[in-house]
N, C-alpha and C positions, 0 to 999 in steps of 0.2 A: 844276493850273491851274483857276481858277474860270471857269465859263461861265454865262451866263443864257440859257435857252431860252424863247422866247415862242411859244405855240401859239394861233393865231387861227382862229376859226370865223366866217365872214361870212354876212351876209344883205343882198343889195343889191336894192333895189327900183328898177327903171329909171325909174319915174315920178318919183323924187325927186332925180335928179341925172344928169349926163352921165358914164357909166361910163368912157369912153375918156379924157376930160379928167382925171378924178380919178386914173385909172391912171397917166397921164403924170406928174402931180404926185407921186403916191405913189412911183414909181420914182426920181424925182429925190431924194427923201429917202433912200431905200434906197441909192442910189449914193453919196450924200454920206457915209453911215455906213461904207460899204465903203472909200471913199477915205481916210477918217479912221482906218481900221484897227480900228474897234470892232465891225464886223459881220463875223463869220467865215463864216457860211453863211446862205443864204436859199433856202427851198424853197416852192413853191406846190403845194397839194394837187392830185392828179390830177383831182378833181372840180371844181376851180377855185372851191371854196367856203371857202378858208382858206389859211393859210400857217404856216410855222415859220421863225423867225429865231433865230440863235445869235449872241449878243453875247459879246465878250471885253474885258477891261481897262476895265470900266465898272461902276458900282454900280447896284443894283436900282432906286433911285429915279430915276436918270437914264434907265434903260431905260423905266420906266413913263411918264415925261414924254415921251420920244421917241415912244412908241406913241400916246399921247393926242393928239399933234399931227399925226398922219397924216391926210390927207384922207379916207381910208376909215374912220377911227375911229367916226364916227356909225353906220356900217353893220356894225360888229363885234358879233356876237351873243355871243361868249365870248372872253375873253382870259385866258390862264393863263401866269403867269411862274414859271419854276422855276430855282432856283439849284443848279448842279451842279458837281462837281469832276471835271475831265477826267483820266482815268487813263492813257490812251495815245491 
């Protein structure tokens, strides 16, 4: 089973935006993906400076487009997308 993992490292400057409002908007996108069945897992780093998302049943280009439309995208320092085959 094919999965696409997205590893994100964040850098948020509080002087450039309202973190709480952006977080609410971001979570709305993430919950939409979960409800649509394309987001299998979502993790936030313990340090709160990034996240890992695991997508299924979706192509790489669509994943990239989804991530680029997130409200926090301008604050993402690094985004790495990995295509994986789930073994079990």
